[in-house]
RORORO-451771 format. One record per residue (C-alpha): x, y, z. Coordinates in pm, whole numbers, plus 32768, in hexadecimal, padded with zeros to 4 digits. Each point is the difference from the previous one (the first is absolute). Layout:
// RORORO-451771
XYZ/...
***
This chain:
// RORORO-451771
8CCD8106C3BF/809F7EBB7F62/81077F9D7F13/7F6680217E82/7EF080F8807A/80B081208001/7FFD80527E8B/7E807FAE7FCE/7F9480DA812F/80B2811F7F5A/7F7C7FDD7EAE/7EC47FFD80B8/8039811780C4/806380E97ED0/7EB57F847F40/7F2080568133/80A6812B8047/7FDE80727E97/7E987F937FDC/7F8580E8813C/811181157F96/7F3B80207E99/7EBD800180EF/806C810680EB/809E80B67EDC/7E99802A7F49/7F237FDF810A/8034818480AA/7FDC80947E7A/7ECD7F1C7FD9/7F3A80578135/8060817E7FE7/7FB880147EA2/7EC07F528054/7FA480CD812E/8065813C7F67/7F217FB07EB3/7EC17F8380BF/802E801D8180/7FC87F0C8115/7E967FD17FBB/80567F377EB4/80CC7F1580B8/7EDF7F0C8044/7FA67FDE7E84/81647FA77FCD/7FF77EF380E9/7ECD7F757F59/80A7800E7EC2/813D7F68804F/7F387ECF808F/7F4B7FE87EA7/8149800C7F38/80A57EF880FA/7EF27F1B7FDC/803780057E82/817B8004803D/800C7EA680EC/7EF07F447F40/80E680537ED1/81487F9F80B1/7F627EBC809C/7F8C7F827EAA/816D804C7F83/80807F3B810C/7F577EC87F6A/80D8801D7EB4/813A80B88048/80FC7FE08106/801080F58128/813980967F6E/7F68805E7EC6/7EB380668074/80E580E9811B/80CE808D7EE4/7EB580517F28/7F6C80B88111/814A80A38070/804D80627E8F/7E93808D7FDD/802E80C58154/814680BF7F68/7F47804A7EA9/7EE380B580DA/80EB80A280D4/80BE808F7ED7/7ED480577F68/7F8D80DA812D/816480858017/7FF4809B7E90/7E91808B8048/803E809B815A/8074815E7F63/7EF1800C7EDB/7EC18103807C/7EF97F1C7F86/80757EAF808E/80018075815E/7EA87F548063/805E7EB77F52/81687FFF80B3/7F4E803E8163/7F1A7EDB7FDE/80F57F207F50/811A803A80DE/7F207FDA8133/7F9F7EA67F7E/81557FA87F84/8091803D8169/7EF87F3C8094/7FFF7EC97F46/81727FE27FA3/802C802F81AD/7F487EA08021/80487F5A7EAE/816F7FFC801F/803A7FE08151/7F137EEF7FE8/80D37F5D7ED9/8153804180DB/7F757F53812B/7F6E7EB87F1B/81697FEA7F5E/80A8801B8172/7F177EE88078/80557F167EF9/815780258033/7FF97FDB8168/7F8D7EF880D8/7F2E804C815A/8125800A80DA/80DB80C57F0D/7ED581047FC9/7FDB80258183/815F804C8002/805180C97EDF/7EA180D37FC0/806480D880FC/814E80A17F5B/7F697FE37EB8/7ED480C58082/811880F4806D/8041802E7EA2/7E8E80897FD0/800580F78106/8151807A7FBA/7F7380117E75/7ED680D780A6/810280D880AB/80CE80347EE2/7EC2803A7F07/7F6A810880DB/812F80CC8030/805B7FFE7EAA/7EB6805E7F9B/8022813A80E0/814D80517F5A/7FA27FCA7E9F/7EC280B37FF6/8099813180B3/812B7FE07EEE/7F917F827EC8/7E6E800A8003/7F137ECD8015/804E7F917E85/81517FA0803F/7FAF7F4E8147/7F0E7F297F2E/81217FAA7F02/80EC7F9D810F/7EEE7F0A8090/7FD47F6B7EAD/81777FCE7FE9/80057F2B813F/7EFA7F0A7F74/81027F857F2F/80F17F3980F7/7EBE7F8180C4/7FA67F4A7E9C/81927F867FE9/800B7F93815D/7EC27F2C7FFA/808F7F647EA8/81367FA780DE/7F607F718129/7EFF7F2E7F32/811E7F497F18/80DD7FE7812B/7F4B7F8A811C/7EA07FB47FBC/7FD67F667EA5/80F27EC58070/7F577FC18121/7EDF7F757F72/7FD87F9A7E62/7F0480C27F5D/7F447ED77FB6/7FE37FB38183/7F68816D8046/7F067FC27ED3/7F8A7EB580A0/7FCD80A1814E/7F4B815E7F52/7F377EF97F21/7F7E7F4B8130/7F50815C8090/7ED380067F15/7F72810B810D/800981727FC7/80AC80BF80F6/7EC8808480AF/7F9C7E8C8019/811B7F9F80B8/7FE5812E80E8/7EAF7F98804E/805E7E8D805D/810480758124/7FC380998120/816E805C800E/7FDE80E67EB8/7EBC80898036/80718096817C/815780697F2D/7F2B80AE7F17/7F1980968143/815680898099/808480847E8B/7E9580AD7FBD/7FE6808A815E/813780887FFD/7FE680A47E92/7EB8809B8082/808C808B8126/8138806F7F59/7F3380C37F08/7F4080BA80F4/812A804780CF/8085808A7EA4/7EF880D77FAF/801380AE8164/8174802D7FCE/7FC9808A7E7E/7EF480DD805D/809A80A78119/815680167F45/7F2B809B7ED3/7F6580F380DE/81458057809F/80D3802F7EAE/7F43809B7ECD/81377FFC7F1F/803E7EBC7F46/816F80138014/7FF58046816E/7F237EE1802C/80E97EFC7F35/810C805A80F3/7F317FE68130/7F877EA37F89/815F7F997F94/808A80588150/7F007F4380C5/800C7ED57F27/816B7FEC803C/8006803E8166/7EE47EC28033/80F07F387F48/8139807E80EE/7F1E7F9180FF/7F977E9A7F5C/81697FC37FD1/804080318170/7EFA7F198048/807A7F087EE9/81627FDC8090/7FC6800B8179/7EB07F82803B/7F467F237EF7/80BB7ED08030/7FEC802E8178/7E7F80187FFC/7FC67EFF7F0C/80D87EFC80C9/7F648072815C/7E9E804C7FA6/7FEB7F287EC3/7F39804B7E9D/7ED2808780C4/809180BB80DB/80E280A27EF3/7EA7806E7F48/7F5B80878136/80EA8145801B/7F6D80A07EB8/7E9680068070/8035804A8135/80D681317FC4/7EF5807A7F06/7EFF7FCC80E4/80B180C980FF/802A81087EE8/7E9C80147FC8/7FAA8027817D/810D8117801F/7F7580C27EDF/7EB3804580D4/80CC808F8111/810F80AC7F3E/7F8980587EB1/80E4808A7EEE/80F57FB07EF2/810B7F938133/7F0B7EBA8074/7FF37FCD7E74/815980017FD6/801D7F048140/7EF87F077F65/808E80157EAE/81777FC480A6/7F807EB880A7/7F617FA07EAA/814080547F3F/81207F8280EB/7F2C7EB48057/7F767FC07EC2/81597F9E7F4C/80997F7D813E/7F467F2B80F9/7EC47FD97F46/80837F9E7EC0/80E57F0B8099/7EC97F5980BB/7F1C800D7EC1/811D7F577F11/801F7EEE8122/7E817FA97FED/80627FA47E7E/810F7F078074/7F3E7ED7804E/7F0680177EC5/80967EFA7EF5/80DD80B57EF2/7EFD7F9B7EE7/7EE080BB80E1/80CF8126804B/806780327E71/7E7280277FCB/7FB780C48124/80E380D4806D/7FF681097F18/7E8F7FE87FD9/7FFC8057815E/810481108008/7F5D80A47EE3/7E907FE58000/7FB17FD28161/80ED81368046/7F6180C47F06/7E8E7F90801D/8045804A816A/806081427FA4/7ED680367F5C/7F417FA180FF/809E812180C7/7FAD80EE7EF5/7E8F7FAB8017/8013800E8162/808581607FEA/7F0C80777F19/7F087F9580CB/80848081812F/808C816E7F5A/7F1F80337F07/7EC07F5E8066/7FF48033817C/81218139800E/80BE7F598115/811C80CA804E/818A7F9E7FA5/7FEE7FB28192/7ED47F427FF1/80C37F0F7F0A/80A87F5C814E/7EB17F5F8071/80177F027EC5/81907FF78031/7FBA7F688158/7EF77EF87F8D/80D37FAE7EED/813A7FCF80C7/7F117F168107/7F947F2B7EEA/817F7FF77F94/804E7F6D8131/7EF67F0B8029/80707F6F7EB5/817380018092/7F8C7F31813C/7F457F117F22/81227FB87F11/80E37F6B8105/7F577EC27FEA/7FC77FFE7EB6/817880317FCD/804D7EDD810B/7EF77F2A7F22/80B680477EAA/813F7F4E807A/7F3A7EE480B1/7F757FCD7EA6/815980007F66/80717EE480FB/7E9C7F5B800E/80757EB37F63/80DD7FE7812D/7EF5800680F6/7FF07EA180D6/7EDA7F367F8C/7EE0801F8122/7FA77EBD80A6/7EC97F6F7FBB/7EFB803F8123/7F427EE7807B/7F0B80A180D1/7EEF7F35808F/7ED780E97F5A/7EBC7FD580E2/7F5480CF7ED8/7EB67F747FD9/80127FB87E92/81437F2E804C/7F5A7F3D810B/7EF67FB77F06/80D37F837F10/80B67F1C8105/7EA87F8D8072/7F7E7FAC7EA4/814B7F357FB8/7FD07F38812D/7E9E7FA77FC3/802F7FA07E9D/815A7F738034/805A803D7E97/81937FC97FD2/80EE80087F04/80A27EB97FC3/80E0803D8112/7EFF807F80F0/80F081278028/7EB980F8802C/7F6A7F4D8116/81247FC780B9/806581557FEA/7EA580778083/80107EED8123/814D80A88052/7F68814E8004/7EDB7FE8809A/80CD7F6B8139/7FCE812F80D8/7E95805F7F7C/7F0E7F95812C/7EE8803B7F6D/7EE77EEE803C/7F977FE37EA7/814F7F6E7F9C/7FFF7EE880DD/7EF97F0C7F28/809A80317EA9/81447F998097/7F7A7EF980BD/7F547F597ECB/8181800A7F71/804B7ECF80FD/7F677F057EED/80B3809C7EF1/80977F207F0D/818D80B0800E/80B47F97814D/809881648000/7ECB80B9800B/7F627F1B812F/815B803080A6/800A816F7FD2/7E858019803D/80477F548159/810F80E88072/7F1B81287F99/7EEC7F5E80FD/810D7FDF8117/800A81828016/7E7C800D802B/7F337F948118/7F967E947FF7/7EB77F407FF3/7F737EAA8031/7F92803D7E90/816A80307F7B/807B7EE080E0/7F1C7F057F85/809280677E88/81667FF98094/80147E9F80AD/7FF07F3F7EBC/813E80B77F9B/80C37F6F8107/803B7EE17F35/800C80B07EB4/80E17F667EFD/80BF81447FF2/8113804C8116/7FD081717FEE/7E897FCD8027/802C7F168113/80ED80ED80D0/7F11812A7FA3/7ECE7F3A808D/80CD7FAC815C/808881578026/7E7F80827FE1/7F8D7F0C80FA/810180358105/7FBC81967FDC/7E8E7FCD8034/7F677EDA805F/81287F6F8103/7F167F6580EA/7EF57F717EE3/812F7F4F7F3E/80C67F9A8136/7FFB7E9E7FB0/803280287E75/814680D7807E/80937F1980F0/7FC37EE67EF4/80F180DD7F0F/80FD801F80F1/80347E87803E/80427FED7E85/817F7FD37F87/7FD580E17EE7/80AC8170803D/7F04808B7F1E/7EE17F8E80DF/807E7FEB8150/810B81157FD7/7EF080ED7F7C/7F2A7FA38132/8126805F80F4/804A813C7F40/7E97807E8023/7FD07FA28147/812F80958085/7F76815B7F4E/7EA97FC88092/807F7FA08166/811E8131800A/7F4B80D3810D/7F5A7EE880CC/81117F2580B8/7ECB7F2A808F/7F677FA17EA9/817A7FB67F76/80247F1C8119/7EA27F607FEC/80817F987E9F/81577FA18074/80A980B17EF0/81707FFB80A4/7FF37E7B802B/7F797FE97E85/810181227F7C/81247F3D80C2/7FBE7EBE7FA5/7FE580587E8D/817B80B3803C/806B7ECF8098/7F797F177EED/80B580F37EF5/81697F508029/7F307EAA7F88/7F7780987EBF/80C580597EC3/7FEB80A57EBD/7ECA80C47F9F/7F447F718122/8101808180F5/7FF081647F41/7E89800F800B/7FE37FC78184/812080CD801C/7F46812A7F54/7EB67FD580B6/80AE7FF08160/80D281247FDB/7EC380D47F75/7F627F7D816C/8128805F80A4/7FEA81467F66/7E988060804A/7FF67F5E814F/802D814180BF/80B17F538111/81517F4A8072/7F817ED27F39/81067F8F7EE3/80DD81378018/81327F0B8044/7F777F657EBD/7FF4812D7F49/8176803B806C/809B7EDF7F9A/7F627FF47EA8/807B816F7FBE/81667F468006/7F877EC27F1C/80D37FCC7EC0/7EB07FB97F63/7FCB81647F50/7E6D7F947FF9/80077FD1816F/80CD8147803B/7F2080C67F24/7EA47F5C80B5/80D680568169/8025815C7F86/7EAD80477FB8/7F9B7F5B813B/80DA80D480E5/7F6D81417F70/7EB37F93805E/807F7FC38151/808581638043/810F7F7780EE/814080B68042/80CC7ED88021/7FE17FD47E8D/803681767F89/81847FD67FC2/80007EC47F5C/7EDB807A7F03/80D981367FBF/81347F377FD0/7F0D7F597ED9/7FF081517F5B/81577FB77F73/7FC07EAD7F6B/7F40803A7E99/7F2B7EB2800F/7F6D80598157/7FEA81807FD7/7E99801E7FA2/7F757F338113/80DB80BF811C/7FA581477F85/7E7D7F817FF7/805C7F79816B/80AD814B8087/7EDD80E07F83/7F0F7F4B80BC/8098807B8141/7FB7816A7F9A/805281118112/808D7EEE80D1/811B7FD47F0D/802481777FE6/802F7FFB81AA/80EC7EDA8007/80ED805F7EDE/80AD81428096/80877F348111/807E7EED7F1F/80C381187F26/8091809D8106/80907EC78080/808E7FB57EBC/7F6C7E8E7FF9/7F80800D7E9C/80D57FD47ED5/801D81227F28/7F877F357EE2/7EA27FCC80C1/7FF1813E8064/800B807E7E79/7ED07F1C7FAE/7F2280888156/7F72814A7F58/7F587F287EFE/7F587F53812B/7FB4815480DC/7F8680A97EBE/7EAF7F28802D/7FBF809A8176/7F1781197FFC/80A980E78118/809E8134804C/80ED7F3180C6/80747F357EF8/804C81497F47/80E680828119/80A37E798020/8050802D7E8D/80BB815C8003/80A67F708164/80A77EE87F21/80AD80E27F3E/802680FD80E6/806E7F6F813F/80487E777FCD/80837FE97E9F/8039814D7F7B/81307FCB7EFA/7F757EB17F52/7F8B80717E9F/7F1A7ECF7FC6/7F5B80348128/7FC0816B7FC9/7F607F847EAD/7F237F13808A/7F7B80D18112/7FAB81117F06/7F477F097F32/7F337F9B8132/7FB1816A8050/7FA6804C7EB4/7F0E7EC77FFA/7F6C80738148/7FBA815A7F7C/7F557F697EDD/7F467EF980D0/7FBA80BF8159/7FD281787F7D/7F8F80778162/81527FC1807C/80D48116805E/816680127F6B/810C80C880B5/803A813D7F41/8141807580A4/80857E918015/7FD77FF87E8A/8093812D7FAA/81377F8F80B6/802E7EC57F66/7FBD80CD7EA2/810F80E68063/80EA7ED1804B/7FB67F557EA1/8046812C7F48/8149803B80A5/807E7E9B7FB6/7F74801D7E6E/80AD8120800D/814D7F59805E/7FBB7EDD7F2B/7FAC80E67E96/814B80C68078/80C07EC77FF7/7F557F657EF0/8025815D7F18/81957FE78075/80297E7E7F8F/7F5F80307EB2/80C681267F85/813F7F26807F/7F997ECA7F75/80EC7FB37EDA/80F580EE8071/80F47EF18064/80BE7EEF7F46/7FF37F048119/7F297ED67FC3/7FA77FCA815C/7FD881498065/7EF380317EC7/7F5F7EB18098/8009807B8182/7F6881307F82/7EE77F717F31/7F937F34813A/8010811E80C7/7F0780C47EEA/7F1B7EF68007/7FD97FDC817A/7FD281847FFA/7EF37FEA7F19/7F437F0180C2/803080DA8139/7F5A812A7F1D/7EDD7F457F9B/7FE37F7E8177/801081728061/7F04807A7F28/7F1B7EDD8052/800E80328179/7FDD817D7FAB/7ED27FF37F4C/7F447F0080F2/806181068122/7F4081017F1B/7EE77F0A7FE3/7FDE801A815B/7FCC81858003/7F6380127EA7/7ECF7F347F36/809A7ED27F89/7F4780387EAF/80CE80FC7FCB/81707FAC8089/7FE57EAD7F41/7FC0805C7E83/8126811B805A/80EB7EF08070/7FB47F3C7EE9/801681337F04/816080388089/80797E6E7FBD/7F5B802C7EA4/81017FDA7ECD/7F6081527F52/80A381478070/7EB980C27FD2/7F3D7F0E80F8/8123803D8102/7FDF817E7FD6/7E807FEF8030/80087F38813D/811680C7807F/7F3181467FB1/7EC37F618092/80D37FB68134/80728165802A/7E9A807B7FEA/7F857F0A8121/8105802A80F3/7FFB80E58114/8119812C8009/80C07F778117/7FF67E757F6B/803480847E92/813E80C7805F/809D7EDA8090/7F7B7EFD7EE3/7FF580A47EA8/816180657FDF/80947EA18032/7EED7F5A7F4E/803780E27EBF/819B7FA5802A/7F9F7E8E8012/7F2E802B7EC3/811A80BA7F38/80EA7F00806E/7F227EDF7F60/803A808F7EA9/80DC7F1D7F33/80E281307FB3/808480A88137/7FE081727FB4/808A811F80AE/816780868046/81127EFD802D/80C58051812C/81837FD97FC7/80997E988094/809580B98146/7E88808B8065/7F6A7EA67FA6/80F87F4980D7/7FD480EB8115/7E817FE27FE8/80427E968000/80DC7FEC8126/7EC480B580E6/7EF07F1B7F71/80E17EC8806E/805480A58150/7E848020804D/7FA17EB27F75/80F37F6A80D4/7F6980C58144/7EB87F6B7FA9/7F5E7EC48046/7FC17F767EB5/80E27EC38002/7FD47F857EA4/8056816D7F78/8136801480E8/80917EAF7F83/7FD0807F7E9F/80A981448063/81317F6A80A4/80397F127EE0/7FFA81247F0D/80DA80B080D7/81147ED3801F/7FF8800E7E6A/803C81768013/814F7FD980BF/7FDC817C807B/80CE8038814C/7F1781098062/7EE17EEF805E/81027F2580CE/7F5D80AD8158/7EA07FCD7F8A/80497E777FD5/80E080018157/7E8D806B80A1/7F557EFB7F51/81097EED808E/7F4980208141/7E8B7FF27F6B/7F107F3F80B5/7FB77F227EC6/80FB7F027FAE/7FBD800C7E98/803A81648004/815A7FC180DC/80867EFD7F02/7FB480CD7EC5/809B812C80B4/81427F258045/800F7FA87E96/7FE281627F7F/80E7807F80FD/81057F117FA9/7FCF804B7E81/8032815D803F/810B7FF080EF/80C97F397F15/802E81297F0C/809180C1811D/815E80677FBA/80CD7FF1814D/
***
């Protein structure tokens, strides 16, 4: 329990204690009077009557909430309960009223139990957020069980000494403080949370009736299914228990004492479960795990009844129901309401708790009438439907886990990353027919975008029927269309008909069309157009001769004899030699063509030219050389390409060039990293290159970079995790090493813990000193610690993204970064549900503490100055032993301003640090502290 919560929790504990105590004071009397008057055979009729009355009450309650506040409706309902119970107290000794009291008191008990408890938990859910509810509903629920114990035992004592009438008077009196506590909690803790106008606005938007809201949500439907099956099963078990007990005890007072003793005993066991087991089970097994125990226990009791029929077995089943219902099961059911919005919750919670509960009870009554009166099934035979409904109950529990997760997903849906557009090359018949119609009609918008798009999309479609429409576009009026049509045809088999249409385009007025025509001729009809191409090679223009050289280099890449036939080495070297005589744009154009030719030559031709241009002072030449080096895939260029990664103007081209090395880069890099021949700044850029290489070896290399080669560099760690996340997204078949990820999560959690420990201590110490220099030093450290906390959280969630679905992890991370506390709480709750137990135990406590630390007002008991000083000393000592240089420098600077002598040994060690900056800062701080030492 945290500061500021104790008083409220105590009030709620007292209130629920009184509610359940009143219920358990009246219930033994109501059950005993009814069974003595009408017998167990009348119980099914009461179940049905309860359902009918509950339907009327829940409808009236739902309508009242449209016009009045929850507090006012609750007070009216509690006041009505008080008047009715007082009336029964007066009527009990009157002989002619026994039937009215028997029926009315039984109905009162059945309806008060669900109505008052539902109202209480509604108020509690308005006071607490999700995280508080998970921590505090357990202790608060213990008050309910304690009330059950006290009420049951008091019922036995009061009835034995004073009679049923005074028992009901005492129960009536207990209703008054329940109402007073409701008023106090509403005014003190709820009314100020949200204005009345805001609450009315939210409620006004919900035009649907409660049953429409329920039918529109699978989560609420399953929740109703759990409640309905649990109530029907409990009614069947309660019938067995009551019927066998009434057979054993004919006397009304003995039966009342029997019920009072066992109802209290059930609650004693429930209290033990609530205090010792509930929280552990919820944390380890989740909500669905907690909800599974009660149906499993009742199903087991039903099976045991066949083997060992009798009151003892009935007591066992009723013990399971009575001890788990108000402890483990109640906690689980209330948690299912947590992800539901407050506006919806106000409309449906009491409706579900009262109507669904009572209607299910009525169905249980009808079932009992059918089985007992209609089919003559024995008390033991009732165990068959007990087992069946227990199984249906378990099935609903199994299904609701994913819906519970989806409810939190839905709360964070606005934080989901946008999906990338899918530009898949569809081969669907209708799509292809549409493409063909566009090509045949050549109908385009004013920018020809539609036709150009279709030409691009059909490049890889080899169907023969597309060739003729594309060939017809060679005479199109727009040059871009003619050029794109030529490139499209270059990817298909050549034919004499197409060649006759292409040759005139070699002298087209548009340069792009001329180049595309030449590429087509060289790639498909080299022999037929040899004379034309040789003429092109003689041209002084780079756009003609240069394009011919590039395309011939590509065509003769695997044919040395053909390359020699065309004398390409001579042509290339001649043009390189002539470059020194060229200037301006002409030189740049020729250099670009020659670099392309060298890159695509596939031999030693032009390798020295590329190497020389990589060092060019002309940025455009260097960029062309980088592209050519990537096309050559020669290891001699690799280190220079990596160097370009740290130079922003060349970085995109260097990344593209390195990506072309593919798996070869992954194989070569470890030796470079081991020999330390790559600058750290360049190493930090490598993960962005490696993430494009689809190989398990790439995954292994990325982990090795942060485990073996540079384990202490935080920036590299973050970039590596980004790359791994991208690989998981783009290459889902790759396997991410689970054990290695877990080790890194553990490391990040420990670092995060140290960071927030230091951050909290510095926040509490801030402003406690008068020295301006010390305040500035501490503020600088706080800023750095906040950056480190954000970085820790980023890296931690990227690691979680490697183990869980990014579609879940990303919204959670963004929710934790949101400004609103409600979003942070929802994100944290969703994360706790999502994580496996081994990771949950590590991650949730530190992230929750970080969320609390982000609140503007730091809450919690403030340690004494001496305690804070000791915490600070331990944190500084741990940081100075670490590898974070920037954090070390900031801490050393603060130590220098603190001027405390006990830090001198820490500073002495830093005088021998490997980093010169740390040594220099340690020397200044040491001198500053040592100067205050009295000799």
